[in-house]
N, C-alpha and C positions, 0 to 999 in steps of 0.2 A: 504493500500500500504506500509506503514511503517513496519507493521508486516510481510508482504509478503517478502519484500526485506531483512529483518533481518534474516529470518529463512529459506531462500532457500538453503543455503549451508548445514546447519545441517539437513534439511529435506531430501535432497538427500542421505546424508551419513547414516542416520538412516535406510533407506531402504536397503542399502548395508549390514549393520551390522545385523539388526534384521529380515530381510526377506522382500522383496519388496511387495508381495501381502498383507501380514499382515499389513505392515505399510501404504500401500495405503488405505486399508479398514479403518484403524484407522483415517487417514487424512480425508476421506470422512465422517466418523461419526462426527468428530470434526466440519467440515464445515456445515453439515446438522443440528447438534445441535445448533450451533451458529446462523444459519439462522433462525431456529425456534424461538429462543429467540428474535432475532431482529424483527421478524414479529408479535410478540404478546405483547411485553411490551409497556408501555406508557412513560417511562423515556428516555430522550435523552442521559443521561449519561450511562445508561445500554446499549442502542443501540451502542454507541461509544465503550464501553468496549468489547462487543461481536463482533463488527466489527474487533477488534484486534484479537480475538480468531478465527474469520472467516479467517483472513489473515494467521494465523499460519496453519490452516487446508489446505488452498490453497498452502502454501509453501511446505507442505509435498506432496501434490498431484502432482504438476507440474513436478518436476524433476523425480519422481518415474514413472510417466506415460512414459516418454521418456526411462528410464532404462528398464521398463517392455517390451516395444516394441523392444528395442535393443536386449534383451535376448531371445525374442520369435521368431526372424527371423534369418535365416542363413545370413552370411555376404553378399552374392550376392544379397539378397532381402532387406537388412536392410535400405539402403538409401531411397528406394522407400516407405517403410513402415513408416519411420519417416516423410518423406515429406507428406504422406497422413494424418498422425496424426496432423501435423501443419496446413494442409489445413482445416481439420475439426475445429480445434481451431480458425482459422482465420474466418471461416464462422460464428462461434458463436460470435466472436468479431464484425463482420460486422452487424449482425442482432440484437445483444443484446440491443443496445440503443433503437431500434424501439420497441422491445417487452417490454422493461422496461417502455418506455413512454406510450405504450398502456395499460399495467397493472395499471400504476399509474393513468391514466386518466379515464379508464373504470371501475376499481375495487377500488384499494387503493394502496398507497405506500407500505403497508404491503405485498401485493401480490408479489412485486419484490423479497422479501426475501423468502416467503413461497413457491414460485414455485421451489426454489432450492431443497426442501425436497424430493418430489417424484422423481425428476431427480437423486438426490444423492443416494436414496435408490435403484433405478434401476441400477445405476452404481455399487453399492455394490453387488447386485445380479449377475451382469455380471462378476465382479471380482471373486466372489466365484465359478462361473461356468466355466469361460473361461481362468483364468490366472494361470499358473503354478508357484509355489513358487520358488524364486531364491534369492541368496544372495552372497556376497563376501566371499568365503570359505577360503580366505587367512588370515582373521582377526577373533579374538574371538568376542563373543557377549558382548563386553564391550564398553561403550560409553565414549568418552573423554569429560566429563562434564565441565571441566575447559576451554577447547578450545571452546566448544559450547557456554558457557556463554560469553566468551570474544568476539567472532565474532558476536553473535547476538546483544549484548548490544552495541558493537562498531559501527556496521552498523546503528542500530536504533538511536544512539546518533548523528552521523554525519547527517543522514537524518533529524532528528528533528531540528538540528541547522540550516541547510540550509533552511528548510521550514519556519523558523522564521525570515529569513533575511529581508523580505519585511516589517514585522511588527515592528521589534525591531532595524533595522539598522545593516549592515554587520559588523561594528566594535564593537557592543555591547557585553557585557558579556553573555547575553542570547543566542547569536549566537556563539561567539568564544568559550565559555566554553564547550558546547556539542561537537562542531567540534573537538577541541583539545583533549578533553577527549576520543572521539571516535577513533581518530587516535592513541592515546596512547594504547587503548585497542586492536586495530588491530595489533599494533607492539607487544604487549604482546602475542596476539594470534599466530603470526608467531613464536615467541620464544617458546611458548608451543608446537606447532606442530613440531618444529625442535628437541625437546627433548623427547617427549613421544614415546613409542614403537609402539603404534597403534594410529596414529593421526586421527583427524576428516577429515582432508584434506591431501592428499599426495602432499607435496610441489613440488615433482618432476614433477607434471603437468605443472608447470611454467617454467621448463627446456625443455619442449616439445614445440619447437618453432612453428610448424604447429598448435598445439592446441591454443597457445596464439594468433597467427595471426588470426585464424578463429574466436575465441571468440571476439577479438577486432573489427574485421570487422562487426560482428553481433551487437556489442554494438553501433558502429557509425551509422549503418543503422537504428537500432531501435530508437536511440536517435533523429535522424533527423526526423523520421516519427512521433514519439510521440510529439515532440515539434511542428511540423506542425499541427498535429491533434488538440492539445490543443489550439493553437493560431488561427487556422482556424475557430473554433467555435465562437470565439470573432469577428474575421475579417468579416466573412460572415454576421453576425447579426448586428454588430455595425457600420461597415464601409460600407458594401454593402446593409444593410437594409433589410435582409431577416428575415423571421420568424424562430423560432427554427426548425419547421418541414421542411421548405424549405431549411434551412442550412444543416440539416441532410440529406435531399435528394441529395443535391449537393455533399456533402462529401462522400456519399455512393459510388460514383465512385471509390474513392481510396480504400475503404473497400472491394469492390467486387474484385478488382484485387489483393489485398493482399490475399484474400481467394483462388484465382486461383493459386497464386504463390506457395502455400504449396505443393500440389501434384506434381506440375511440378518440384519442387526442388529435389525431390527424383529421378526422371527420369534423370534430367540433371546431378545430382551428380554421377550417375552410368557411365556417358559417358565422363565427363570432369573433369579436375583437379579443386578441389573445390575453393582454394584461388583465383586464377585469375578469375574464374567464378563469385565469390562474388564481386570482384573488378569491373568487367564489369557491373554487375547489379547495383552496387552502383553508378557508373557513369551515368547509365541510369536514376536512380531515382534523382540524383543530377541535371542533365540537365533539367528534368521536373520541379523540384522544383524551379530552377532558372527562368523558364518561368512563373510559377504562382506567382513569387515574384514581377511581374509587373502588373499593373492594366489592365489586358486584358479582352476582351469580353468573355462571357460564352462559346461561340463557340470554343475558344482556352483554356479557363480555365479548363473546365470539361475534355476534352481529356488529358490535361497535368496532371490533378489529376489521371486519369486512369494509365498513364505511371509512375507517381511518386509512386503510391501505388504498382504497379507491381515491379518496380526496387528495392525499399527499402524492400518490402515484400519478394521478392525472396532472397535477401541477408540475411535477418533475418532468414528465414526458412533454408537456407543453413548452417547457423551457427550450428544448432543442428544436421543436417545431417553430417556436417564435423567433429564436435567434437567427435561424437560417432564412427567415423571411424579411428581416430588417437589415441584413448586410448583403452586399453584392455577392453573386455566386462565386466569383474568383477568390473571395476572401473567406470562403466557407470553412476551409480547413483550419485556418488560424482562429476564426471566431469560435468554432466548435471546441478547439483545444483550450482556449481561454475559459469558455463557459464550463467545460468539464473540469478543468483544474480548480476553478472556484467552487463549483458545486460539490465535487468529490473531496477536495482538499479540506474545505472548511468542515465538512461532516466528519472527516477523520480526526481533525483537531478537537471537534466538539466531543467525540467519544472519550478522548483522553481527559478532557476537562471534567466531563460528567462523572467519569470514574473517580476522580479525586474528590468531587463534591459529595458523591454518595458515601465514599469512605470517611470523609470528614464528618458528615452527619451521623454516621454509625458510631464513629469514635466519640461523638458528643452525647451519645445515649439514645439516639433515634433508632428504631428498628430498621432493618434493611428494607422491608416491604414499604414502610412509611416513607423512607428516604427516596425510594424509586418512584413512588406515587407522587411525592412532592416535585420531583424533577419533571415528571410527565405533565403536571399541572402548569408549571412554569413554561415548559415547551409549548403547550397548547395555547396558553394566553398570549405569549410573546409572538408565536407564529401567526396567530390571528391578527394581532395589531399590526405587525409588519406587513402581512398580506394585504390588508386594507390600504395602508399607506403607499406601498409599492404599486398596487393595482391602480390607484388613483393617479400616481405619477406617470405610469405607463400609458394610461388612457389620455391624459392631458397632453402628452408629447407624441402620440402615435402617428401624427402626420409629419414628424421630422424626417427629413430625407436620410436614407441609410448612409453610413460612413463609407467613404471610398474616394 
């Protein structure tokens, strides 16, 4: 996850510069190769190292997939196509843990890695057969290596620092040093991008207020959902006493509706203004999360999970639908990489922070169940308020011309 978050921005831009099909195939090869190594070695250190490589491969694949679909469809069909893409991705997210558990129990933990190899090779074959090469023709095939290094190392340092907060203490040098260093590197990255002729990221994206509003809406929705997913695994087992399989079966309700939201996002995005639609779905998810934050019976808890997954999942899926419609097609890879980096990266940081908050409440005498429910209530209320504010901002600025 650290490598994934750090390389999402350069991963998307590399496809714009070097060619999206070519870069996508390279990312798949990196992912498959790393998966193979993880599945056959005996050293934990080697597995961890190649998990980093695997994350880099995934960071190349994710944003370029969105850009490829964006460039493959005319504008009138683009939203639906992106929604279908995210629907398929959400289905994989929903069933992945169950397949992983099955392979681990029935075969070996190694199978969890090795199963990626034939799937990745099949994806490479499909890319060679079915994807037309595309790139940003407005820039030369030259990479901003200084900017790439600054943004990747900066994001990695901040994530590493936050992740160590629980172990070392938030005021320790082990935590503050990487965070401050990472922030300095990100400031250097902005300075580099403002000066170079062909930057890794077009900073004018952040002057495109509809793009910013849609990206932040997706970030808030995904953060609330990921924090809930992480803490629900603990809550259902340690507070409600379910087994791991039983807890997974209960939480599958949210995963299923997230999967349903993907294809629907494209169809709704064709008919409605995206920012207020995202705000509405955010409110739906927040209301359901508020319900599950109380110790309710499963007859209420499971239906609320269904609604929570659908609301937040629809908002998250609409983020990619929306961002790809407010930027020029030739900037699709870069815009997708920035959006994914913000949406996924902030959610990852939030999990680390929430872990420390729950532990702090428990250390102060609050039961673990009450601490998790309190976190859910804060997430529900804050996501609702931010959703309304960002939805209004996006609506008021929806006629702004795309950056480019």
